[in-house]
mmCIF file as gemmi writes it, N, C-alpha and C atoms, coordinates in Angstrom:
data_model
loop_
_atom_site.group_PDB
_atom_site.id
_atom_site.type_symbol
_atom_site.label_atom_id
_atom_site.label_alt_id
_atom_site.label_comp_id
_atom_site.label_asym_id
_atom_site.label_entity_id
_atom_site.label_seq_id
_atom_site.pdbx_PDB_ins_code
_atom_site.Cartn_x
_atom_site.Cartn_y
_atom_site.Cartn_z
_atom_site.occupancy
_atom_site.B_iso_or_equiv
_atom_site.pdbx_formal_charge
_atom_site.auth_seq_id
_atom_site.auth_asym_id
_atom_site.pdbx_PDB_model_num
ATOM 1 N N . MET Axp A 1 ? 5.82 12.579 -22.184 1 0 ? 1 A 1
ATOM 2 C CA . MET Axp A 1 ? 4.547 11.999 -20.95 1 0 ? 1 A 1
ATOM 3 C C . MET Axp A 1 ? 3.532 12.438 -20.474 1 0 ? 1 A 1
ATOM 4 N N . GLU Axp A 2 ? 1.589 12.531 -21.145 1 0 ? 2 A 1
ATOM 5 C CA . GLU Axp A 2 ? 1.171 13.068 -20.953 1 0 ? 2 A 1
ATOM 6 C C . GLU Axp A 2 ? 0.528 13.122 -19.753 1 0 ? 2 A 1
ATOM 7 N N . MET Axp A 3 ? 0.28 13.96 -18.922 1 0 ? 3 A 1
ATOM 8 C CA . MET Axp A 3 ? -0.337 13.683 -17.603 1 0 ? 3 A 1
ATOM 9 C C . MET Axp A 3 ? -1.652 13.679 -18.151 1 0 ? 3 A 1
ATOM 10 N N . ILE Axp A 4 ? -2.809 13.353 -17.366 1 0 ? 4 A 1
ATOM 11 C CA . ILE Axp A 4 ? -4.077 12.68 -17.432 1 0 ? 4 A 1
ATOM 12 C C . ILE Axp A 4 ? -4.392 13.456 -16.326 1 0 ? 4 A 1
ATOM 13 N N . ARG Axp A 5 ? -6.066 13.666 -15.879 1 0 ? 5 A 1
ATOM 14 C CA . ARG Axp A 5 ? -7.257 13.657 -14.944 1 0 ? 5 A 1
ATOM 15 C C . ARG Axp A 5 ? -7.92 13.329 -14.845 1 0 ? 5 A 1
ATOM 16 N N . LEU Axp A 6 ? -8.05 12.249 -14.244 1 0 ? 6 A 1
ATOM 17 C CA . LEU Axp A 6 ? -9.017 11.083 -13.732 1 0 ? 6 A 1
ATOM 18 C C . LEU Axp A 6 ? -10.306 11.816 -13.002 1 0 ? 6 A 1
ATOM 19 N N . ASP Axp A 7 ? -11.622 11.375 -13.098 1 0 ? 7 A 1
ATOM 20 C CA . ASP Axp A 7 ? -12.736 11.722 -12.474 1 0 ? 7 A 1
ATOM 21 C C . ASP Axp A 7 ? -12.839 10.575 -11.754 1 0 ? 7 A 1
ATOM 22 N N . ASP Axp A 8 ? -13.791 10.992 -10.729 1 0 ? 8 A 1
ATOM 23 C CA . ASP Axp A 8 ? -13.504 9.935 -9.465 1 0 ? 8 A 1
ATOM 24 C C . ASP Axp A 8 ? -14.142 8.445 -9.67 1 0 ? 8 A 1
ATOM 25 N N . GLU Axp A 9 ? -14.823 8.685 -10.161 1 0 ? 9 A 1
ATOM 26 C CA . GLU Axp A 9 ? -15.419 7.04 -11.57 1 0 ? 9 A 1
ATOM 27 C C . GLU Axp A 9 ? -14.836 6.626 -11.455 1 0 ? 9 A 1
ATOM 28 N N . SER Axp A 10 ? -13.505 6.737 -13.184 1 0 ? 10 A 1
ATOM 29 C CA . SER Axp A 10 ? -12.552 6.696 -13.67 1 0 ? 10 A 1
ATOM 30 C C . SER Axp A 10 ? -11.086 6.243 -12.238 1 0 ? 10 A 1
ATOM 31 N N . TYR Axp A 11 ? -10.755 7.274 -12.115 1 0 ? 11 A 1
ATOM 32 C CA . TYR Axp A 11 ? -10.059 6.633 -11 1 0 ? 11 A 1
ATOM 33 C C . TYR Axp A 11 ? -10.091 5.374 -10.323 1 0 ? 11 A 1
ATOM 34 N N . ASN Axp A 12 ? -11.57 5.303 -9.152 1 0 ? 12 A 1
ATOM 35 C CA . ASN Axp A 12 ? -12.02 4.622 -8.333 1 0 ? 12 A 1
ATOM 36 C C . ASN Axp A 12 ? -12.419 2.892 -9.253 1 0 ? 12 A 1
ATOM 37 N N . TYR Axp A 13 ? -12.078 2.665 -10.687 1 0 ? 13 A 1
ATOM 38 C CA . TYR Axp A 13 ? -12.329 2.385 -11.479 1 0 ? 13 A 1
ATOM 39 C C . TYR Axp A 13 ? -10.919 1.289 -11.404 1 0 ? 13 A 1
ATOM 40 N N . LEU Axp A 14 ? -10.118 2.202 -11.618 1 0 ? 14 A 1
ATOM 41 C CA . LEU Axp A 14 ? -8.848 2.035 -12.073 1 0 ? 14 A 1
ATOM 42 C C . LEU Axp A 14 ? -8.328 0.839 -11.41 1 0 ? 14 A 1
ATOM 43 N N . ILE Axp A 15 ? -8.549 1.723 -9.784 1 0 ? 15 A 1
ATOM 44 C CA . ILE Axp A 15 ? -7.751 1.401 -8.794 1 0 ? 15 A 1
ATOM 45 C C . ILE Axp A 15 ? -7.913 0.204 -8.292 1 0 ? 15 A 1
ATOM 46 N N . GLN Axp A 16 ? -9.788 -0.412 -8.491 1 0 ? 16 A 1
ATOM 47 C CA . GLN Axp A 16 ? -10.045 -1.698 -8.481 1 0 ? 16 A 1
ATOM 48 C C . GLN Axp A 16 ? -8.996 -2.53 -9.403 1 0 ? 16 A 1
ATOM 49 N N . ILE Axp A 17 ? -9.198 -2.063 -11.014 1 0 ? 17 A 1
ATOM 50 C CA . ILE Axp A 17 ? -8.524 -2.939 -11.699 1 0 ? 17 A 1
ATOM 51 C C . ILE Axp A 17 ? -7.041 -3.16 -10.872 1 0 ? 17 A 1
ATOM 52 N N . ILE Axp A 18 ? -5.812 -2.167 -10.316 1 0 ? 18 A 1
ATOM 53 C CA . ILE Axp A 18 ? -5.233 -2.122 -10.29 1 0 ? 18 A 1
ATOM 54 C C . ILE Axp A 18 ? -5.147 -3.18 -9.252 1 0 ? 18 A 1
ATOM 55 N N . SER Axp A 19 ? -6.214 -2.923 -7.684 1 0 ? 19 A 1
ATOM 56 C CA . SER Axp A 19 ? -6.727 -4.223 -7.115 1 0 ? 19 A 1
ATOM 57 C C . SER Axp A 19 ? -6.922 -5.341 -6.833 1 0 ? 19 A 1
ATOM 58 N N . GLU Axp A 20 ? -7.292 -5.97 -8.018 1 0 ? 20 A 1
ATOM 59 C CA . GLU Axp A 20 ? -7.137 -7.234 -8.419 1 0 ? 20 A 1
ATOM 60 C C . GLU Axp A 20 ? -6.179 -7.461 -8.616 1 0 ? 20 A 1
ATOM 61 N N . LYS Axp A 21 ? -5.571 -6.962 -9.305 1 0 ? 21 A 1
ATOM 62 C CA . LYS Axp A 21 ? -4.395 -7.722 -10.051 1 0 ? 21 A 1
ATOM 63 C C . LYS Axp A 21 ? -3.254 -7.975 -9.111 1 0 ? 21 A 1
ATOM 64 N N . TYR Axp A 22 ? -3.868 -6.775 -8.437 1 0 ? 22 A 1
ATOM 65 C CA . TYR Axp A 22 ? -3.136 -7.048 -7.294 1 0 ? 22 A 1
ATOM 66 C C . TYR Axp A 22 ? -2.79 -8.683 -6 1 0 ? 22 A 1
ATOM 67 N N . TYR Axp A 23 ? -4.399 -8.661 -5.773 1 0 ? 23 A 1
ATOM 68 C CA . TYR Axp A 23 ? -4.586 -10.152 -5.037 1 0 ? 23 A 1
ATOM 69 C C . TYR Axp A 23 ? -4.283 -10.943 -6.272 1 0 ? 23 A 1
ATOM 70 N N . GLN Axp A 24 ? -3.867 -11.238 -7.648 1 0 ? 24 A 1
ATOM 71 C CA . GLN Axp A 24 ? -4.111 -11.673 -8.196 1 0 ? 24 A 1
ATOM 72 C C . GLN Axp A 24 ? -2.97 -13.184 -8.468 1 0 ? 24 A 1
ATOM 73 N N . THR Axp A 25 ? -1.765 -11.838 -7.91 1 0 ? 25 A 1
ATOM 74 C CA . THR Axp A 25 ? -0.929 -11.717 -8.371 1 0 ? 25 A 1
ATOM 75 C C . THR Axp A 25 ? 0.395 -12.317 -7.181 1 0 ? 25 A 1
ATOM 76 N N . THR Axp A 26 ? 1.341 -13.468 -7.288 1 0 ? 26 A 1
ATOM 77 C CA . THR Axp A 26 ? 1.778 -13.901 -6.493 1 0 ? 26 A 1
ATOM 78 C C . THR Axp A 26 ? 3.909 -13.835 -6.341 1 0 ? 26 A 1
ATOM 79 N N . ASP Axp A 27 ? 4.334 -12.691 -8.422 1 0 ? 27 A 1
ATOM 80 C CA . ASP Axp A 27 ? 5.352 -12.345 -8.47 1 0 ? 27 A 1
ATOM 81 C C . ASP Axp A 27 ? 6.106 -10.753 -7.959 1 0 ? 27 A 1
ATOM 82 N N . ILE Axp A 28 ? 6.231 -11.33 -6.699 1 0 ? 28 A 1
ATOM 83 C CA . ILE Axp A 28 ? 7.162 -10.12 -6.393 1 0 ? 28 A 1
ATOM 84 C C . ILE Axp A 28 ? 7.661 -8.812 -6.986 1 0 ? 28 A 1
ATOM 85 N N . ASP Axp A 29 ? 8.206 -8.561 -8.382 1 0 ? 29 A 1
ATOM 86 C CA . ASP Axp A 29 ? 8.142 -7.871 -8.802 1 0 ? 29 A 1
ATOM 87 C C . ASP Axp A 29 ? 7.225 -7.143 -9.245 1 0 ? 29 A 1
ATOM 88 N N . GLU Axp A 30 ? 6.363 -7.835 -10.062 1 0 ? 30 A 1
ATOM 89 C CA . GLU Axp A 30 ? 4.975 -6.99 -10.085 1 0 ? 30 A 1
ATOM 90 C C . GLU Axp A 30 ? 4.396 -6.801 -8.612 1 0 ? 30 A 1
ATOM 91 N N . LEU Axp A 31 ? 4.426 -7.438 -8.008 1 0 ? 31 A 1
ATOM 92 C CA . LEU Axp A 31 ? 4.182 -6.048 -6.464 1 0 ? 31 A 1
ATOM 93 C C . LEU Axp A 31 ? 4.66 -5.292 -6.583 1 0 ? 31 A 1
ATOM 94 N N . LYS Axp A 32 ? 5.989 -4.936 -7.309 1 0 ? 32 A 1
ATOM 95 C CA . LYS Axp A 32 ? 6.496 -3.634 -6.582 1 0 ? 32 A 1
ATOM 96 C C . LYS Axp A 32 ? 6.395 -2.728 -7.551 1 0 ? 32 A 1
ATOM 97 N N . LYS Axp A 33 ? 5.396 -2.819 -9.181 1 0 ? 33 A 1
ATOM 98 C CA . LYS Axp A 33 ? 5.377 -1.775 -9.502 1 0 ? 33 A 1
ATOM 99 C C . LYS Axp A 33 ? 3.56 -1.476 -9.426 1 0 ? 33 A 1
ATOM 100 N N . ILE Axp A 34 ? 2.992 -2.765 -8.605 1 0 ? 34 A 1
ATOM 101 C CA . ILE Axp A 34 ? 1.194 -2.468 -8.404 1 0 ? 34 A 1
ATOM 102 C C . ILE Axp A 34 ? 1.299 -0.861 -7.297 1 0 ? 34 A 1
ATOM 103 N N . ASN Axp A 35 ? 2.175 -1.808 -6.585 1 0 ? 35 A 1
ATOM 104 C CA . ASN Axp A 35 ? 3.073 0.009 -5.927 1 0 ? 35 A 1
ATOM 105 C C . ASN Axp A 35 ? 3.624 0.786 -5.771 1 0 ? 35 A 1
ATOM 106 N N . GLN Axp A 36 ? 4.531 0.761 -6.957 1 0 ? 36 A 1
ATOM 107 C CA . GLN Axp A 36 ? 4.418 2.006 -7.407 1 0 ? 36 A 1
ATOM 108 C C . GLN Axp A 36 ? 2.975 2.843 -8.286 1 0 ? 36 A 1
ATOM 109 N N . LEU Axp A 37 ? 2.801 1.743 -8.449 1 0 ? 37 A 1
ATOM 110 C CA . LEU Axp A 37 ? 1.369 2.738 -8.959 1 0 ? 37 A 1
ATOM 111 C C . LEU Axp A 37 ? 0.747 3.281 -8.507 1 0 ? 37 A 1
ATOM 112 N N . TYR Axp A 38 ? 0.477 2.802 -6.913 1 0 ? 38 A 1
ATOM 113 C CA . TYR Axp A 38 ? -0.291 3.163 -6.015 1 0 ? 38 A 1
ATOM 114 C C . TYR Axp A 38 ? -0.035 4.461 -5.551 1 0 ? 38 A 1
ATOM 115 N N . LYS Axp A 39 ? 1.368 4.742 -5.483 1 0 ? 39 A 1
ATOM 116 C CA . LYS Axp A 39 ? 2.077 5.654 -4.648 1 0 ? 39 A 1
ATOM 117 C C . LYS Axp A 39 ? 1.679 7.06 -6.041 1 0 ? 39 A 1
ATOM 118 N N . LYS Axp A 40 ? 1.888 6.186 -6.935 1 0 ? 40 A 1
ATOM 119 C CA . LYS Axp A 40 ? 1.911 7.96 -8.347 1 0 ? 40 A 1
ATOM 120 C C . LYS Axp A 40 ? 0.324 7.824 -8.611 1 0 ? 40 A 1
ATOM 121 N N . LEU Axp A 41 ? -0.564 7.508 -7.671 1 0 ? 41 A 1
ATOM 122 C CA . LEU Axp A 41 ? -2.133 7.706 -7.708 1 0 ? 41 A 1
ATOM 123 C C . LEU Axp A 41 ? -2.596 7.831 -6.72 1 0 ? 41 A 1
ATOM 124 N N . LYS Axp A 42 ? -1.953 8.542 -5.489 1 0 ? 42 A 1
ATOM 125 C CA . LYS Axp A 42 ? -1.386 8.775 -4.038 1 0 ? 42 A 1
ATOM 126 C C . LYS Axp A 42 ? -2.401 8.02 -2.939 1 0 ? 42 A 1
ATOM 127 N N . PHE Axp A 43 ? -2.61 6.48 -4.025 1 0 ? 43 A 1
ATOM 128 C CA . PHE Axp A 43 ? -3.677 5.853 -2.419 1 0 ? 43 A 1
ATOM 129 C C . PHE Axp A 43 ? -2.43 5.029 -2.147 1 0 ? 43 A 1
ATOM 130 N N . LYS Axp A 44 ? -3.079 4.62 -0.614 1 0 ? 44 A 1
ATOM 131 C CA . LYS Axp A 44 ? -2.223 4.072 -0.01 1 0 ? 44 A 1
ATOM 132 C C . LYS Axp A 44 ? -2.614 2.886 -0.338 1 0 ? 44 A 1
ATOM 133 N N . SER Axp A 45 ? -1.274 2.726 -0.04 1 0 ? 45 A 1
ATOM 134 C CA . SER Axp A 45 ? -1.028 0.566 -0.417 1 0 ? 45 A 1
ATOM 135 C C . SER Axp A 45 ? -0.771 -0.14 0.147 1 0 ? 45 A 1
ATOM 136 N N . GLU Axp A 46 ? -0.22 -1.739 -0.318 1 0 ? 46 A 1
ATOM 137 C CA . GLU Axp A 46 ? 0.118 -2.928 0.976 1 0 ? 46 A 1
ATOM 138 C C . GLU Axp A 46 ? 0.925 -1.982 2.198 1 0 ? 46 A 1
ATOM 139 N N . THR Axp A 47 ? 1.606 -2.047 3.014 1 0 ? 47 A 1
ATOM 140 C CA . THR Axp A 47 ? 2.51 -1.058 4.03 1 0 ? 47 A 1
ATOM 141 C C . THR Axp A 47 ? 3.586 -1.995 3.809 1 0 ? 47 A 1
ATOM 142 N N . TRP Axp A 48 ? 3.541 -3.498 3.823 1 0 ? 48 A 1
ATOM 143 C CA . TRP Axp A 48 ? 5.12 -4.451 3.499 1 0 ? 48 A 1
ATOM 144 C C . TRP Axp A 48 ? 5.705 -3.724 2.801 1 0 ? 48 A 1
ATOM 145 N N . LEU Axp A 49 ? 5.059 -2.778 1.345 1 0 ? 49 A 1
ATOM 146 C CA . LEU Axp A 49 ? 5.685 -2.952 0.688 1 0 ? 49 A 1
ATOM 147 C C . LEU Axp A 49 ? 6.551 -1.486 0.136 1 0 ? 49 A 1
ATOM 148 N N . SER Axp A 50 ? 5.978 -1.539 1.415 1 0 ? 50 A 1
ATOM 149 C CA . SER Axp A 50 ? 6.853 0.73 1.385 1 0 ? 50 A 1
ATOM 150 C C . SER Axp A 50 ? 8.289 1.081 2.179 1 0 ? 50 A 1
ATOM 151 N N . LYS Axp A 51 ? 8.096 -0.491 2.398 1 0 ? 51 A 1
ATOM 152 C CA . LYS Axp A 51 ? 9.604 0.315 3.209 1 0 ? 51 A 1
ATOM 153 C C . LYS Axp A 51 ? 10.36 -0.528 2.569 1 0 ? 51 A 1
């Protein structure tokens, strides 16, 4: 796997897309995957998933 660097605009856009998906889904497994993405992106995730 290759690491990439994102500029602030791209990072914010990616977080926006992930957040939209987060609020549109009710599948627990998908929410857990989104939470993992948040963690990898060092974005504060929803607290109930962090437990």
